[in-house]
C-alpha positions as CSV (number, residue, x, y, z in Angstrom):
1,M,-10.0,11.5,-8.1
2,L,-9.1,9.7,-4.9
3,E,-12.6,8.5,-3.9
4,G,-12.8,4.7,-4.3
5,I,-9.0,4.5,-4.5
6,L,-8.0,6.0,-1.1
7,Y,-11.3,6.5,0.6
8,N,-15.0,6.0,0.6
9,V,-17.6,8.6,1.8
10,V,-19.5,7.4,4.9
11,S,-21.6,10.5,5.3
12,R,-21.8,14.0,3.9
13,E,-23.7,17.1,5.0
14,E,-23.3,20.9,4.7
15,G,-19.8,21.8,6.0
16,A,-18.8,18.3,7.0
17,A,-18.1,14.8,5.8
18,T,-16.9,11.5,7.2
19,V,-14.8,9.1,5.1
20,R,-13.2,5.7,5.6
21,L,-9.7,5.1,4.4
22,L,-9.0,2.1,2.3
23,P,-5.9,0.5,3.8
24,E,-5.4,-1.7,0.7
25,S,-5.0,1.5,-1.4
26,P,-1.9,1.3,-3.8
27,I,-0.9,4.8,-2.4
28,Y,0.3,3.0,0.8
29,K,2.6,0.7,-1.1
30,A,4.8,3.6,-2.0
31,H,4.3,5.9,1.0
32,F,6.2,4.5,2.9
33,P,7.1,0.8,2.4
34,G,7.1,-0.9,5.8
35,Y,5.5,2.1,7.5
36,P,2.5,3.3,5.5
37,V,1.2,6.8,6.2
38,T,-1.4,8.9,4.4
39,P,0.4,11.5,2.3
40,G,-0.4,15.1,3.4
41,V,-1.2,16.1,-0.2
42,T,-3.9,13.4,-0.3
43,L,-5.5,14.7,2.9
44,V,-5.8,18.1,1.2
45,Q,-7.1,16.6,-2.0
46,M,-9.8,14.7,-0.1
47,A,-11.0,17.9,1.5
48,L,-11.2,19.6,-1.9
49,E,-13.1,16.7,-3.4
50,L,-15.6,16.6,-0.5
51,M,-16.1,20.3,-0.8
52,G,-16.4,20.1,-4.6
53,R,-13.8,22.9,-5.0
54,K,-10.3,23.3,-6.5
55,L,-7.3,24.7,-4.8
56,A,-5.9,28.1,-5.7
57,A,-3.4,28.4,-2.9
58,A,-2.7,26.9,0.5
59,K,-2.2,29.6,3.0
60,D,-1.6,27.6,6.2
61,I,-1.5,23.8,6.6
62,K,-0.6,22.1,9.8
63,F,-0.2,18.3,10.0
64,V,-0.6,17.7,13.7
65,V,-0.5,13.8,13.8
66,P,0.1,11.3,11.0
67,V,-2.9,9.5,9.6
68,L,-2.2,5.8,9.5
69,P,-4.1,3.2,7.4
70,T,-5.1,0.7,10.1
71,A,-6.5,-2.6,9.2
72,D,-10.1,-1.6,10.0
73,G,-9.9,1.4,7.6
74,P,-10.0,4.4,10.0
75,K,-12.8,6.9,9.8
76,L,-11.8,10.6,9.3
77,H,-14.0,13.5,9.9
78,Y,-13.7,16.7,7.8
79,T,-15.3,20.0,8.7
80,W,-15.1,23.2,6.8
81,S,-16.4,26.8,7.0
82,Y,-16.0,29.6,4.5
83,R,-14.5,33.0,5.5
84,D,-15.7,34.4,2.2
85,E,-16.3,33.0,-1.3
86,T,-12.7,31.9,-1.9
87,T,-11.2,31.2,1.6
88,A,-12.0,28.2,3.8
89,D,-10.9,26.8,7.1
90,I,-10.8,23.0,7.1
91,T,-10.1,20.6,10.0
92,L,-9.6,16.9,9.8
93,S,-10.0,14.7,12.9
94,L,-9.9,11.0,13.7
95,A,-13.1,9.3,14.9
96,D,-12.0,9.8,18.5
97,D,-11.8,13.6,17.8
98,T,-8.0,13.6,17.7
99,L,-7.0,16.6,15.5
100,C,-4.9,15.5,12.5
101,T,-4.8,18.5,10.2
102,K,-6.0,22.0,10.0
103,M,-5.7,24.3,7.1
104,T,-6.7,27.6,5.5
105,V,-7.0,27.5,1.8
106,T,-7.9,29.8,-1.1
107,L,-10.3,28.1,-3.5
108,Q,-11.1,28.6,-7.2
């Protein structure tokens, strides 16, 4: 859904993926004018798309630092591990390993 609109996949492997944000995305024109920031819901959606799963419930999501659309299109690194068939722990970090988001989700 958001691939090609908000991000492009740089690399993908088992349990991890790196994406590059597209700073010209129309999402940033609305969120927020004059101070664009990547909406939290899109960070969650990107993780689900990369995992090829759908969300059943969000148990615990922490947005630690905002993800800003810099001119060079920042790289984001997602990692995930499964606790069981329907529960996953996901982290999102910037290229310099700054933690942005961590979440535990229930998947369909």
